[in-house]
C-alpha positions in Angstrom: 0.0 -69.2 27.7 -0.5 -67.6 24.2 1.3 -66.2 21.5 2.6 -62.6 22.0 0.6 -60.0 19.6 2.5 -56.8 20.4 6.4 -56.6 19.7 9.0 -54.0 20.0 12.1 -53.0 18.2 14.6 -56.0 17.8 12.0 -58.4 18.6 12.0 -61.2 15.9 8.5 -61.9 13.7 7.0 -65.0 14.6 5.2 -65.7 11.3 5.5 -63.7 7.9 2.8 -61.0 7.7 2.4 -57.2 7.5 2.6 -55.4 10.5 1.6 -52.0 11.8 2.3 -49.4 14.3 -0.3 -49.2 17.4 -0.3 -46.7 20.5 -0.3 -47.2 24.3 -4.2 -46.6 24.5 -6.2 -48.7 22.1 -9.2 -46.4 22.2 -10.8 -44.6 19.1 -9.8 -41.2 20.5 -6.0 -41.9 20.5 -5.9 -43.8 17.1 -2.4 -43.4 15.2 -3.0 -41.4 12.1 -1.1 -43.1 8.9 0.7 -45.5 11.1 3.8 -47.2 9.8 3.3 -50.7 8.0 6.1 -53.0 7.2 6.3 -56.3 5.8 8.5 -59.0 7.4 9.3 -62.8 7.0 9.5 -65.2 10.0 12.5 -64.4 11.9 13.2 -60.9 10.6 13.8 -58.3 13.2 11.2 -55.5 13.9 12.6 -51.8 13.3 12.2 -48.7 15.6 8.5 -47.3 15.7 7.7 -43.6 15.0 8.0 -43.0 18.8 9.1 -44.9 22.1 5.2 -45.6 22.9 4.4 -47.5 20.1 4.5 -51.5 19.3 4.2 -53.5 16.3 1.2 -55.7 15.8 0.4 -58.2 13.0 -2.6 -56.8 10.7 -5.2 -59.4 10.5 -6.2 -60.6 7.1 -10.2 -60.2 6.0 -12.0 -63.3 5.7 -13.1 -64.1 2.3 -16.5 -65.8 2.3 
């Protein structure tokens, strides 16, 4: 069983990092314009999203070559 990748209000952050809102459908046409971005430490709780159909997802860091 893998680690969860999406979180709801009240869940605790599994790791420190920057998280953004994502919508239900993950297609290009339903991409959220100007999603909320938050920075949390491990164990901090996620706040409410802009609407009930959104969740929080961690931003992946860009690789440095």
